[in-house]
A tleap script that builds the chain and sets N, CA, C and O, in Angstrom:
source leaprc.protein.ff14SB
mol = sequence {
  NMET LEU THR LEU LEU GLN THR ILE ASN SER
  LEU ASN ASN ALA ILE LEU LEU SER LYS THR
  GLN ILE LYS ILE THR LYS PHE ASN ASN LEU
  THR LEU LYS VAL LEU LEU THR LEU GLN ARG
  LEU ASN TYR ILE ASP SER PHE LEU LEU ASN
  ASN VAL HIE THR GLN CYS THR ILE PHE LEU
  SER LYS LYS GLN ASN THR VAL PHE PHE GLN
  GLN ILE GLN SER VAL SER THR PRO HIE LYS
  PHE ILE TYR ILE THR TYR SER ASP LEU VAL
  LYS LEU LYS THR PHE ASP CYS SER GLY GLU
  TYR LEU ILE SER SER THR HIE ASN LYS ILE
  ILE MET THR SER ASP GLU ALA ILE ARG HIE
  HIE THR GLY GLY LEU VAL LEU LEU LYS LEU
  ASN CPHE
}
set mol.1.N position { -2.924 7.286 25.482 }
set mol.1.CA position { -2.453 6.630 24.277 }
set mol.1.C position { -2.083 5.173 24.576 }
set mol.1.O position { -2.296 4.290 23.745 }
set mol.2.N position { -1.531 4.931 25.760 }
set mol.2.CA position { -1.132 3.574 26.117 }
set mol.2.C position { -2.350 2.658 26.249 }
set mol.2.O position { -2.303 1.497 25.842 }
set mol.3.N position { -3.431 3.178 26.814 }
set mol.3.CA position { -4.638 2.355 26.933 }
set mol.3.C position { -5.241 2.055 25.564 }
set mol.3.O position { -5.812 0.984 25.357 }
set mol.4.N position { -5.119 2.991 24.636 }
set mol.4.CA position { -5.593 2.747 23.272 }
set mol.4.C position { -4.787 1.628 22.619 }
set mol.4.O position { -5.359 0.764 21.955 }
set mol.5.N position { -3.477 1.632 22.798 }
set mol.5.CA position { -2.637 0.580 22.211 }
set mol.5.C position { -2.948 -0.785 22.811 }
set mol.5.O position { -2.948 -1.788 22.097 }
set mol.6.N position { -3.214 -0.836 24.120 }
set mol.6.CA position { -3.577 -2.105 24.748 }
set mol.6.C position { -4.908 -2.625 24.204 }
set mol.6.O position { -5.067 -3.827 23.988 }
set mol.7.N position { -5.847 -1.731 23.987 }
set mol.7.CA position { -7.140 -2.127 23.435 }
set mol.7.C position { -6.994 -2.623 22.001 }
set mol.7.O position { -7.619 -3.615 21.624 }
set mol.8.N position { -6.181 -1.949 21.200 }
set mol.8.CA position { -5.973 -2.359 19.807 }
set mol.8.C position { -5.283 -3.718 19.743 }
set mol.8.O position { -5.633 -4.547 18.902 }
set mol.9.N position { -4.311 -3.957 20.616 }
set mol.9.CA position { -3.662 -5.270 20.659 }
set mol.9.C position { -4.659 -6.356 21.043 }
set mol.9.O position { -4.629 -7.449 20.477 }
set mol.10.N position { -5.535 -6.071 21.992 }
set mol.10.CA position { -6.565 -7.037 22.378 }
set mol.10.C position { -7.527 -7.308 21.228 }
set mol.10.O position { -7.933 -8.449 21.011 }
set mol.11.N position { -7.891 -6.265 20.494 }
set mol.11.CA position { -8.778 -6.441 19.336 }
set mol.11.C position { -8.130 -7.289 18.247 }
set mol.11.O position { -8.766 -8.185 17.693 }
set mol.12.N position { -6.868 -7.008 17.942 }
set mol.12.CA position { -6.169 -7.789 16.911 }
set mol.12.C position { -6.063 -9.255 17.309 }
set mol.12.O position { -6.261 -10.138 16.475 }
set mol.13.N position { -5.754 -9.521 18.573 }
set mol.13.CA position { -5.661 -10.908 19.032 }
set mol.13.C position { -7.019 -11.601 18.991 }
set mol.13.O position { -7.107 -12.770 18.617 }
set mol.14.N position { -8.072 -10.894 19.371 }
set mol.14.CA position { -9.405 -11.490 19.361 }
set mol.14.C position { -9.864 -11.792 17.939 }
set mol.14.O position { -10.483 -12.828 17.699 }
set mol.15.N position { -9.572 -10.907 17.002 }
set mol.15.CA position { -9.945 -11.148 15.602 }
set mol.15.C position { -9.154 -12.326 15.045 }
set mol.15.O position { -9.695 -13.150 14.307 }
set mol.16.N position { -7.881 -12.403 15.396 }
set mol.16.CA position { -7.039 -13.499 14.918 }
set mol.16.C position { -7.504 -14.845 15.469 }
set mol.16.O position { -7.437 -15.860 14.776 }
set mol.17.N position { -7.977 -14.853 16.726 }
set mol.17.CA position { -8.427 -16.093 17.360 }
set mol.17.C position { -9.918 -16.357 17.159 }
set mol.17.O position { -10.458 -17.297 17.742 }
set mol.18.N position { -10.588 -15.548 16.348 }
set mol.18.CA position { -12.016 -15.688 16.024 }
set mol.18.C position { -12.911 -15.643 17.257 }
set mol.18.O position { -13.872 -16.406 17.354 }
set mol.19.N position { -12.606 -14.772 18.179 }
set mol.19.CA position { -13.461 -14.585 19.349 }
set mol.19.C position { -14.632 -13.687 18.976 }
set mol.19.O position { -14.554 -12.904 18.029 }
set mol.20.N position { -15.707 -13.810 19.725 }
set mol.20.CA position { -16.883 -12.987 19.454 }
set mol.20.C position { -16.977 -11.786 20.380 }
set mol.20.O position { -17.687 -10.828 20.072 }
set mol.21.N position { -16.278 -11.815 21.503 }
set mol.21.CA position { -16.295 -10.669 22.406 }
set mol.21.C position { -15.029 -10.652 23.244 }
set mol.21.O position { -14.421 -11.691 23.504 }
set mol.22.N position { -14.646 -9.457 23.661 }
set mol.22.CA position { -13.525 -9.296 24.581 }
set mol.22.C position { -13.924 -8.285 25.637 }
set mol.22.O position { -14.808 -7.455 25.421 }
set mol.23.N position { -13.260 -8.363 26.782 }
set mol.23.CA position { -13.522 -7.431 27.875 }
set mol.23.C position { -12.233 -6.696 28.201 }
set mol.23.O position { -11.178 -7.310 28.358 }
set mol.24.N position { -12.328 -5.388 28.299 }
set mol.24.CA position { -11.179 -4.579 28.674 }
set mol.24.C position { -11.528 -3.806 29.938 }
set mol.24.O position { -12.675 -3.413 30.147 }
set mol.25.N position { -10.525 -3.598 30.771 }
set mol.25.CA position { -10.745 -2.878 32.024 }
set mol.25.C position { -10.026 -1.542 32.050 }
set mol.25.O position { -10.318 -0.698 32.898 }
set mol.26.N position { -9.095 -1.340 31.137 }
set mol.26.CA position { -8.382 -0.064 31.070 }
set mol.26.C position { -8.813 0.668 29.806 }
set mol.26.O position { -8.536 0.219 28.694 }
set mol.27.N position { -9.489 1.792 29.982 }
set mol.27.CA position { -9.918 2.602 28.850 }
set mol.27.C position { -10.097 4.034 29.317 }
set mol.27.O position { -10.230 4.314 30.509 }
set mol.28.N position { -10.095 4.929 28.347 }
set mol.28.CA position { -10.310 6.351 28.624 }
set mol.28.C position { -11.202 6.928 27.530 }
set mol.28.O position { -11.729 6.187 26.700 }
set mol.29.N position { -11.371 8.244 27.528 }
set mol.29.CA position { -12.259 8.873 26.545 }
set mol.29.C position { -11.760 8.678 25.120 }
set mol.29.O position { -12.562 8.481 24.207 }
set mol.30.N position { -10.436 8.729 24.915 }
set mol.30.CA position { -9.882 8.517 23.579 }
set mol.30.C position { -10.198 7.112 23.080 }
set mol.30.O position { -10.573 6.932 21.921 }
set mol.31.N position { -10.047 6.123 23.944 }
set mol.31.CA position { -10.343 4.742 23.569 }
set mol.31.C position { -11.817 4.578 23.210 }
set mol.31.O position { -12.147 3.889 22.245 }
set mol.32.N position { -12.697 5.202 23.974 }
set mol.32.CA position { -14.128 5.093 23.689 }
set mol.32.C position { -14.495 5.790 22.381 }
set mol.32.O position { -15.357 5.309 21.645 }
set mol.33.N position { -13.850 6.921 22.084 }
set mol.33.CA position { -14.109 7.604 20.811 }
set mol.33.C position { -13.629 6.762 19.633 }
set mol.33.O position { -14.290 6.709 18.596 }
set mol.34.N position { -12.480 6.103 19.792 }
set mol.34.CA position { -11.971 5.233 18.722 }
set mol.34.C position { -12.890 4.025 18.542 }
set mol.34.O position { -13.158 3.618 17.412 }
set mol.35.N position { -13.375 3.447 19.646 }
set mol.35.CA position { -14.305 2.322 19.542 }
set mol.35.C position { -15.601 2.733 18.851 }
set mol.35.O position { -16.167 1.960 18.078 }
set mol.36.N position { -16.066 3.934 19.124 }
set mol.36.CA position { -17.271 4.430 18.458 }
set mol.36.C position { -17.042 4.590 16.954 }
set mol.36.O position { -17.930 4.298 16.154 }
set mol.37.N position { -15.857 5.052 16.574 }
set mol.37.CA position { -15.528 5.184 15.150 }
set mol.37.C position { -15.379 3.808 14.497 }
set mol.37.O position { -15.817 3.615 13.363 }
set mol.38.N position { -14.767 2.851 15.199 }
set mol.38.CA position { -14.643 1.492 14.664 }
set mol.38.C position { -16.008 0.838 14.501 }
set mol.38.O position { -16.214 0.054 13.574 }
set mol.39.N position { -16.935 1.150 15.389 }
set mol.39.CA position { -18.294 0.634 15.255 }
set mol.39.C position { -18.980 1.255 14.040 }
set mol.39.O position { -19.696 0.566 13.313 }
set mol.40.N position { -18.769 2.530 13.822 }
set mol.40.CA position { -19.360 3.211 12.668 }
set mol.40.C position { -18.798 2.659 11.357 }
set mol.40.O position { -19.503 2.629 10.349 }
set mol.41.N position { -17.518 2.217 11.361 }
set mol.41.CA position { -16.884 1.659 10.163 }
set mol.41.C position { -17.084 0.150 10.032 }
set mol.41.O position { -16.517 -0.464 9.128 }
set mol.42.N position { -17.877 -0.461 10.914 }
set mol.42.CA position { -18.200 -1.893 10.928 }
set mol.42.C position { -16.990 -2.785 11.183 }
set mol.42.O position { -16.954 -3.917 10.702 }
set mol.43.N position { -16.008 -2.303 11.922 }
set mol.43.CA position { -14.921 -3.166 12.363 }
set mol.43.C position { -15.343 -3.971 13.579 }
set mol.43.O position { -14.918 -5.113 13.752 }
set mol.44.N position { -16.180 -3.377 14.424 }
set mol.44.CA position { -16.739 -4.080 15.572 }
set mol.44.C position { -18.255 -3.941 15.503 }
set mol.44.O position { -18.776 -2.996 14.911 }
set mol.45.N position { -18.960 -4.897 16.117 }
set mol.45.CA position { -20.421 -4.801 16.137 }
set mol.45.C position { -20.882 -3.722 17.104 }
set mol.45.O position { -21.628 -2.818 16.728 }
set mol.46.N position { -20.434 -3.819 18.351 }
set mol.46.CA position { -20.839 -2.847 19.360 }
set mol.46.C position { -19.916 -2.967 20.560 }
set mol.46.O position { -19.065 -3.854 20.625 }
set mol.47.N position { -20.099 -2.068 21.498 }
set mol.47.CA position { -19.405 -2.163 22.776 }
set mol.47.C position { -20.349 -1.694 23.862 }
set mol.47.O position { -21.251 -0.891 23.622 }
set mol.48.N position { -20.127 -2.212 25.067 }
set mol.48.CA position { -21.042 -1.969 26.168 }
set mol.48.C position { -20.237 -1.678 27.426 }
set mol.48.O position { -19.322 -2.427 27.768 }
set mol.49.N position { -20.573 -0.600 28.110 }
set mol.49.CA position { -19.953 -0.261 29.388 }
set mol.49.C position { -20.840 -0.770 30.515 }
set mol.49.O position { -22.066 -0.746 30.409 }
set mol.50.N position { -20.210 -1.232 31.602 }
set mol.50.CA position { -21.030 -1.639 32.737 }
set mol.50.C position { -21.507 -0.403 33.506 }
set mol.50.O position { -21.143 0.722 33.164 }
set mol.51.N position { -22.310 -0.613 34.533 }
set mol.51.CA position { -22.958 0.503 35.237 }
set mol.51.C position { -21.988 1.439 35.936 }
set mol.51.O position { -22.251 2.638 36.022 }
set mol.52.N position { -20.879 0.925 36.433 }
set mol.52.CA position { -19.928 1.761 37.176 }
set mol.52.C position { -18.739 2.177 36.318 }
set mol.52.O position { -17.772 2.742 36.830 }
set mol.53.N position { -18.803 1.902 35.023 }
set mol.53.CA position { -17.778 2.304 34.047 }
set mol.53.C position { -16.381 1.783 34.397 }
set mol.53.O position { -15.393 2.510 34.292 }
set mol.54.N position { -16.315 0.525 34.812 }
set mol.54.CA position { -15.020 -0.086 35.102 }
set mol.54.C position { -14.648 -1.162 34.095 }
set mol.54.O position { -13.496 -1.594 34.054 }
set mol.55.N position { -15.603 -1.602 33.283 }
set mol.55.CA position { -15.326 -2.653 32.316 }
set mol.55.C position { -16.091 -2.368 31.028 }
set mol.55.O position { -17.238 -1.922 31.049 }
set mol.56.N position { -15.428 -2.637 29.911 }
set mol.56.CA position { -16.031 -2.437 28.595 }
set mol.56.C position { -15.984 -3.768 27.849 }
set mol.56.O position { -14.921 -4.375 27.719 }
set mol.57.N position { -17.124 -4.212 27.369 }
set mol.57.CA position { -17.215 -5.440 26.584 }
set mol.57.C position { -17.373 -5.057 25.118 }
set mol.57.O position { -18.288 -4.320 24.753 }
set mol.58.N position { -16.473 -5.565 24.285 }
set mol.58.CA position { -16.487 -5.269 22.855 }
set mol.58.C position { -16.976 -6.517 22.128 }
set mol.58.O position { -16.409 -7.598 22.286 }
set mol.59.N position { -18.027 -6.362 21.334 }
set mol.59.CA position { -18.596 -7.470 20.575 }
set mol.59.C position { -18.099 -7.390 19.136 }
set mol.59.O position { -18.196 -6.351 18.484 }
set mol.60.N position { -17.564 -8.514 18.657 }
set mol.60.CA position { -17.006 -8.582 17.309 }
set mol.60.C position { -17.963 -9.312 16.378 }
set mol.60.O position { -18.766 -10.133 16.821 }
set mol.61.N position { -17.876 -9.018 15.114 }
set mol.61.CA position { -18.731 -9.646 14.120 }
set mol.61.C position { -18.255 -11.065 13.846 }
set mol.61.O position { -17.061 -11.294 13.650 }
set mol.62.N position { -19.179 -12.016 13.831 }
set mol.62.CA position { -18.812 -13.409 13.565 }
set mol.62.C position { -18.424 -13.617 12.113 }
set mol.62.O position { -17.440 -14.300 11.827 }
set mol.63.N position { -19.181 -13.039 11.194 }
set mol.63.CA position { -18.886 -13.248 9.775 }
set mol.63.C position { -17.603 -12.548 9.361 }
set mol.63.O position { -16.908 -13.009 8.455 }
set mol.64.N position { -17.283 -11.438 10.015 }
set mol.64.CA position { -16.062 -10.707 9.677 }
set mol.64.C position { -14.824 -11.513 10.066 }
set mol.64.O position { -13.811 -11.473 9.367 }
set mol.65.N position { -14.903 -12.238 11.173 }
set mol.65.CA position { -13.758 -13.010 11.631 }
set mol.65.C position { -13.482 -14.208 10.739 }
set mol.65.O position { -12.328 -14.613 10.596 }
set mol.66.N position { -14.509 -14.782 10.137 }
set mol.66.CA position { -14.290 -15.983 9.347 }
set mol.66.C position { -13.911 -15.679 7.902 }
set mol.66.O position { -13.254 -16.499 7.260 }
set mol.67.N position { -14.304 -14.534 7.379 }
set mol.67.CA position { -14.038 -14.237 5.975 }
set mol.67.C position { -12.581 -13.845 5.762 }
set mol.67.O position { -11.894 -14.456 4.945 }
set mol.68.N position { -12.113 -12.862 6.466 }
set mol.68.CA position { -10.732 -12.431 6.302 }
set mol.68.C position { -10.281 -11.703 7.558 }
set mol.68.O position { -11.094 -11.303 8.391 }
set mol.69.N position { -9.011 -11.544 7.672 }
set mol.69.CA position { -8.425 -10.916 8.853 }
set mol.69.C position { -8.194 -9.442 8.580 }
set mol.69.O position { -7.489 -9.081 7.637 }
set mol.70.N position { -8.778 -8.603 9.393 }
set mol.70.CA position { -8.567 -7.169 9.287 }
set mol.70.C position { -7.679 -6.743 10.448 }
set mol.70.O position { -8.033 -6.932 11.611 }
set mol.71.N position { -6.554 -6.181 10.136 }
set mol.71.CA position { -5.609 -5.795 11.165 }
set mol.71.C position { -5.666 -4.293 11.389 }
set mol.71.O position { -5.848 -3.512 10.456 }
set mol.72.N position { -5.507 -3.911 12.641 }
set mol.72.CA position { -5.470 -2.507 13.014 }
set mol.72.C position { -4.060 -2.215 13.510 }
set mol.72.O position { -3.602 -2.832 14.472 }
set mol.73.N position { -3.370 -1.283 12.863 }
set mol.73.CA position { -2.005 -0.934 13.244 }
set mol.73.C position { -1.993 0.435 13.896 }
set mol.73.O position { -2.685 1.353 13.455 }
set mol.74.N position { -1.198 0.565 14.954 }
set mol.74.CA position { -1.060 1.879 15.573 }
set mol.74.C position { 0.059 2.636 14.870 }
set mol.74.O position { 1.128 2.080 14.618 }
set mol.75.N position { -0.185 3.885 14.559 }
set mol.75.CA position { 0.804 4.727 13.891 }
set mol.75.C position { 1.543 5.557 14.926 }
set mol.75.O position { 2.773 5.536 14.977 }
set mol.76.N position { 0.807 6.284 15.746 }
set mol.76.CA position { 1.422 7.056 16.824 }
set mol.76.C position { 1.567 6.167 18.052 }
set mol.76.O position { 0.736 5.294 18.298 }
set mol.77.N position { 2.611 6.391 18.807 }
set mol.77.CA position { 2.860 5.656 20.040 }
set mol.77.C position { 2.868 6.649 21.201 }
set mol.77.O position { 2.851 7.858 20.970 }
set mol.78.N position { 2.893 6.162 22.445 }
set mol.78.CA position { 2.940 7.108 23.566 }
set mol.78.C position { 4.194 7.975 23.580 }
set mol.78.O position { 4.194 9.050 24.180 }
set mol.79.N position { 5.257 7.522 22.930 }
set mol.79.CA position { 6.509 8.274 22.932 }
set mol.79.C position { 6.742 9.044 21.643 }
set mol.79.O position { 7.630 9.895 21.585 }
set mol.80.N position { 5.958 8.760 20.609 }
set mol.80.CA position { 6.156 9.429 19.324 }
set mol.80.C position { 4.802 9.715 18.688 }
set mol.80.O position { 4.122 8.812 18.200 }
set mol.81.N position { 4.428 10.979 18.703 }
set mol.81.CA position { 3.178 11.405 18.085 }
set mol.81.C position { 3.458 11.806 16.642 }
set mol.81.O position { 4.394 12.559 16.374 }
set mol.82.N position { 2.651 11.308 15.718 }
set mol.82.CA position { 2.829 11.608 14.304 }
set mol.82.C position { 1.651 12.461 13.847 }
set mol.82.O position { 0.507 12.008 13.817 }
set mol.83.N position { 1.959 13.704 13.493 }
set mol.83.CA position { 0.956 14.635 12.999 }
set mol.83.C position { 1.064 14.715 11.483 }
set mol.83.O position { 2.146 14.547 10.920 }
set mol.84.N position { -0.059 14.971 10.829 }
set mol.84.CA position { -0.077 15.061 9.380 }
set mol.84.C position { -0.921 16.270 8.977 }
set mol.84.O position { -1.962 16.552 9.570 }
set mol.85.N position { -0.448 16.963 7.968 }
set mol.85.CA position { -1.194 18.111 7.454 }
set mol.85.C position { -2.154 17.644 6.364 }
set mol.85.O position { -2.112 16.492 5.932 }
set mol.86.N position { -3.002 18.541 5.937 }
set mol.86.CA position { -3.973 18.211 4.889 }
set mol.86.C position { -3.271 17.830 3.587 }
set mol.86.O position { -3.650 16.849 2.948 }
set mol.87.N position { -2.256 18.593 3.186 }
set mol.87.CA position { -1.580 18.301 1.913 }
set mol.87.C position { -0.826 16.972 1.973 }
set mol.87.O position { -0.799 16.228 0.992 }
set mol.88.N position { -0.214 16.672 3.124 }
set mol.88.CA position { 0.463 15.380 3.263 }
set mol.88.C position { -0.538 14.226 3.286 }
set mol.88.O position { -0.240 13.131 2.809 }
set mol.89.N position { -1.707 14.472 3.834 }
set mol.89.CA position { -2.738 13.440 3.874 }
set mol.89.C position { -3.246 13.107 2.472 }
set mol.89.O position { -3.510 11.944 2.166 }
set mol.90.N position { -3.381 14.112 1.635 }
set mol.90.CA position { -3.801 13.879 0.248 }
set mol.90.C position { -2.742 13.060 -0.483 }
set mol.90.O position { -3.082 12.146 -1.233 }
set mol.91.N position { -1.462 13.374 -0.278 }
set mol.91.CA position { -0.384 12.602 -0.902 }
set mol.91.C position { -0.366 11.169 -0.393 }
set mol.91.O position { -0.153 10.235 -1.166 }
set mol.92.N position { -0.588 10.992 0.904 }
set mol.92.CA position { -0.585 9.659 1.493 }
set mol.92.C position { -1.712 8.802 0.929 }
set mol.92.O position { -1.512 7.618 0.658 }
set mol.93.N position { -2.879 9.379 0.750 }
set mol.93.CA position { -4.011 8.619 0.224 }
set mol.93.C position { -3.823 8.237 -1.244 }
set mol.93.O position { -4.388 7.240 -1.694 }
set mol.94.N position { -3.034 9.018 -2.002 }
set mol.94.CA position { -2.787 8.640 -3.395 }
set mol.94.C position { -1.811 7.473 -3.485 }
set mol.94.O position { -1.898 6.667 -4.411 }
set mol.95.N position { -0.881 7.373 -2.530 }
set mol.95.CA position { 0.086 6.278 -2.550 }
set mol.95.C position { -0.450 5.020 -1.879 }
set mol.95.O position { -0.183 3.913 -2.346 }
set mol.96.N position { -1.197 5.171 -0.800 }
set mol.96.CA position { -1.657 4.031 -0.007 }
set mol.96.C position { -3.176 3.948 -0.081 }
set mol.96.O position { -3.880 4.614 0.679 }
set mol.97.N position { -3.672 3.135 -0.993 }
set mol.97.CA position { -5.122 2.999 -1.169 }
set mol.97.C position { -5.675 1.775 -0.445 }
set mol.97.O position { -6.875 1.514 -0.515 }
set mol.98.N position { -4.822 1.021 0.249 }
set mol.98.CA position { -5.265 -0.239 0.837 }
set mol.98.C position { -5.908 -0.084 2.197 }
set mol.98.O position { -6.519 -1.033 2.689 }
set mol.99.N position { -5.798 1.063 2.817 }
set mol.99.CA position { -6.342 1.191 4.157 }
set mol.99.C position { -6.903 2.563 4.442 }
set mol.99.O position { -6.861 3.472 3.613 }
set mol.100.N position { -7.423 2.676 5.627 }
set mol.100.CA position { -8.016 3.915 6.110 }
set mol.100.C position { -7.268 4.322 7.378 }
set mol.100.O position { -6.831 3.462 8.143 }
set mol.101.N position { -7.123 5.598 7.600 }
set mol.101.CA position { -6.425 6.112 8.771 }
set mol.101.C position { -7.417 6.796 9.694 }
set mol.101.O position { -8.342 7.465 9.233 }
set mol.102.N position { -7.226 6.629 11.000 }
set mol.102.CA position { -8.009 7.369 11.982 }
set mol.102.C position { -7.174 8.536 12.466 }
set mol.102.O position { -6.035 8.359 12.898 }
set mol.103.N position { -7.741 9.729 12.394 }
set mol.103.CA position { -7.017 10.953 12.714 }
set mol.103.C position { -7.772 11.683 13.810 }
set mol.103.O position { -8.993 11.833 13.749 }
set mol.104.N position { -7.027 12.137 14.817 }
set mol.104.CA position { -7.602 12.951 15.877 }
set mol.104.C position { -7.365 14.406 15.520 }
set mol.104.O position { -6.223 14.859 15.443 }
set mol.105.N position { -8.443 15.132 15.304 }
set mol.105.CA position { -8.337 16.541 14.944 }
set mol.105.C position { -7.914 17.342 16.167 }
set mol.105.O position { -8.434 17.136 17.263 }
set mol.106.N position { -6.975 18.250 15.976 }
set mol.106.CA position { -6.423 18.975 17.115 }
set mol.106.C position { -7.291 20.135 17.554 }
set mol.106.O position { -7.245 20.519 18.723 }
set mol.107.N position { -8.083 20.708 16.658 }
set mol.107.CA position { -8.822 21.904 17.048 }
set mol.107.C position { -10.230 21.617 17.567 }
set mol.107.O position { -10.765 22.439 18.312 }
set mol.108.N position { -10.846 20.515 17.218 }
set mol.108.CA position { -12.174 20.235 17.760 }
set mol.108.C position { -12.279 18.877 18.442 }
set mol.108.O position { -13.383 18.439 18.765 }
set mol.109.N position { -11.166 18.207 18.666 }
set mol.109.CA position { -11.082 16.994 19.487 }
set mol.109.C position { -12.046 15.885 19.062 }
set mol.109.O position { -12.705 15.278 19.906 }
set mol.110.N position { -12.129 15.620 17.757 }
set mol.110.CA position { -12.947 14.514 17.280 }
set mol.110.C position { -12.058 13.525 16.542 }
set mol.110.O position { -10.980 13.878 16.063 }
set mol.111.N position { -12.518 12.292 16.455 }
set mol.111.CA position { -11.825 11.246 15.719 }
set mol.111.C position { -12.526 11.108 14.372 }
set mol.111.O position { -13.743 10.934 14.313 }
set mol.112.N position { -11.755 11.187 13.295 }
set mol.112.CA position { -12.338 11.062 11.960 }
set mol.112.C position { -11.440 10.190 11.093 }
set mol.112.O position { -10.264 9.986 11.393 }
set mol.113.N position { -12.017 9.685 10.021 }
set mol.113.CA position { -11.241 8.903 9.070 }
set mol.113.C position { -10.458 9.853 8.171 }
set mol.113.O position { -10.690 11.062 8.168 }
set mol.114.N position { -9.538 9.290 7.417 }
set mol.114.CA position { -8.732 10.128 6.530 }
set mol.114.C position { -9.576 10.743 5.416 }
set mol.114.O position { -9.300 11.861 4.981 }
set mol.115.N position { -10.595 10.031 4.952 }
set mol.115.CA position { -11.479 10.603 3.929 }
set mol.115.C position { -12.267 11.793 4.472 }
set mol.115.O position { -12.453 12.788 3.772 }
set mol.116.N position { -12.729 11.693 5.718 }
set mol.116.CA position { -13.441 12.817 6.332 }
set mol.116.C position { -12.509 13.997 6.554 }
set mol.116.O position { -12.913 15.148 6.389 }
set mol.117.N position { -11.258 13.719 6.928 }
set mol.117.CA position { -10.287 14.797 7.138 }
set mol.117.C position { -9.977 15.512 5.825 }
set mol.117.O position { -9.818 16.733 5.807 }
set mol.118.N position { -9.890 14.765 4.736 }
set mol.118.CA position { -9.658 15.386 3.427 }
set mol.118.C position { -10.871 16.223 3.029 }
set mol.118.O position { -10.720 17.316 2.484 }
set mol.119.N position { -12.059 15.719 3.297 }
set mol.119.CA position { -13.273 16.459 2.962 }
set mol.119.C position { -13.374 17.768 3.752 }
set mol.119.O position { -13.872 18.769 3.237 }
set mol.120.N position { -12.895 17.756 5.013 }
set mol.120.CA position { -12.950 18.958 5.857 }
set mol.120.C position { -11.692 19.820 5.746 }
set mol.120.O position { -11.578 20.838 6.429 }
set mol.121.N position { -10.747 19.418 4.891 }
set mol.121.CA position { -9.486 20.146 4.702 }
set mol.121.C position { -8.754 20.355 6.029 }
set mol.121.O position { -8.363 21.475 6.357 }
set mol.122.N position { -8.572 19.277 6.784 }
set mol.122.CA position { -7.907 19.376 8.076 }
set mol.122.C position { -6.924 18.227 8.251 }
set mol.122.O position { -7.037 17.197 7.586 }
set mol.123.N position { -5.987 18.403 9.125 }
set mol.123.CA position { -5.022 17.379 9.486 }
set mol.123.C position { -5.141 17.084 10.968 }
set mol.123.O position { -6.122 17.458 11.611 }
set mol.124.N position { -4.136 16.409 11.505 }
set mol.124.CA position { -4.169 16.115 12.928 }
set mol.124.C position { -3.235 14.981 13.280 }
set mol.124.O position { -2.332 14.636 12.517 }
set mol.125.N position { -3.465 14.408 14.444 }
set mol.125.CA position { -2.667 13.312 14.971 }
set mol.125.C position { -3.141 12.002 14.356 }
set mol.125.O position { -4.318 11.658 14.460 }
set mol.126.N position { -2.233 11.270 13.718 }
set mol.126.CA position { -2.579 9.986 13.101 }
set mol.126.C position { -2.534 8.922 14.187 }
set mol.126.O position { -1.471 8.643 14.741 }
set mol.127.N position { -3.680 8.327 14.494 }
set mol.127.CA position { -3.760 7.338 15.558 }
set mol.127.C position { -3.545 5.919 15.047 }
set mol.127.O position { -2.649 5.217 15.515 }
set mol.128.N position { -4.369 5.496 14.083 }
set mol.128.CA position { -4.387 4.102 13.652 }
set mol.128.C position { -4.478 3.999 12.139 }
set mol.128.O position { -4.936 4.915 11.456 }
set mol.129.N position { -4.023 2.848 11.633 }
set mol.129.CA position { -4.231 2.494 10.234 }
set mol.129.C position { -5.075 1.234 10.211 }
set mol.129.O position { -4.730 0.230 10.834 }
set mol.130.N position { -6.179 1.294 9.490 }
set mol.130.CA position { -7.081 0.160 9.368 }
set mol.130.C position { -6.838 -0.498 8.025 }
set mol.130.O position { -7.063 0.117 6.982 }
set mol.131.N position { -6.383 -1.739 8.039 }
set mol.131.CA position { -6.122 -2.473 6.800 }
set mol.131.C position { -7.368 -3.240 6.393 }
set mol.131.O position { -8.022 -3.862 7.230 }
set mol.132.N position { -7.698 -3.197 5.110 }
set mol.132.CA position { -8.863 -3.914 4.594 }
set mol.132.C position { -8.429 -5.204 3.959 }
set mol.132.O position { -9.264 -5.959 3.461 }
savepdb mol mol.pdb
quit
């Protein structure tokens, strides 16, 4: 969880400073799954691992950085995990329509958005909030 927070802080700083790429050296499987989901949601263009899996280069969209600032907030921390049920997730989405949440499903270990979690009638660990 700590490596995920470091990566998210690096991403927020890079987007704020209009950088096109960043390199991270601390990552794990959770971080790579979140990066894959962010790529699917068009928050990042792509990411590339080197041959020995010691460094990850994240490529950011140029047009996304100049149009508006998209911030990624961490909800759960290494010391406080926040779990949400399906019914609470439906209530949360009715009140907060401005962003999307990334949820780690506890039973099949996948990262999904809050809309996908509602569609599958499942809850889980709330990792990040993506502001649009």
